[in-house]
N, C-alpha and C positions, 0 to 999 in steps of 0.2 A: 859583301853586303853588310851594312850596318844595322843596328837596332834602332827602331823608331819608338821613342817614348812619348806618350801623350798624357798630359795632365790638363786640367781645365783651361788654363791660359798659357800653356807652355808646350812646345814641341821640340824635342831634342833628337838629333840623329847622331849616333855614336858610330863613327867610321873606323873599322878595322883597329880596334883598341889593342888587339894582341900584338900589333907591330912593335910598339914600344911600351912595355908595361913595367911598373915598379911596385914595390911593396909599401903599404901604409899600415902602421900598427895602431890599432884603436884600443883604448881601455874603456870597457863598459861593464856594467854590473853583470854578475853571473846569471841572474834571473832574466835579464834582458837578452843576453846572449843565447840562453836556452830557448826563449820564445822565438827569437829571430831564426835560429837554426831550424827549430821545429816547423815554423811557417814556411821557410824556404823549401824544406823537404816536402811539405804538403803541396806547395806550388810547383814542385818538380823543377826547381832551379837551385842555384848554389848561392852562398852568402856573397861571394865576390861579385857575381853578376848583379845582384840587387844593390850592393854597395856602390858599384860603378855607376849604375843608373841614378841612384839618389845623389851622388856627388856631382854627376854631370848636370843634373837638373838644378841643384843648389848653385853651382857655378854660373849657370846661365841666368838664373834669377838675380844673383848678385851683380853680374855684369850689366843686366838691364837696369837694375836699380841705380848703379853708379852712373851709367850713361844718362839716365833720367835726371839725376841730381846735377850732373855737369851741365845739362841743357838749361837748368834753372838759373845758373850762375853766369 
C-alpha cells in the first residue's frame, strides 16, 4: 500500500517506493537541517519519508505545469 499525500490542490499516491530507491545528497544550511530533523522527530517520522513526499509533490506540480504550458502552444 502506498502513501496518500493531500495538499490543497494536489493528491499524490506513492506506490511501494522501497522497490527501487536511490540516494540523493542535499546541501542545506546547518540551522535548517536541525529544524527539519527536530520537526521530523516531533512528527514521529523520518527525514527521508518527508523528503520523498515533498519531492513527489514537487514533481507532480511541475509535470502539471509543463502539461498546461504545452496545451497553450
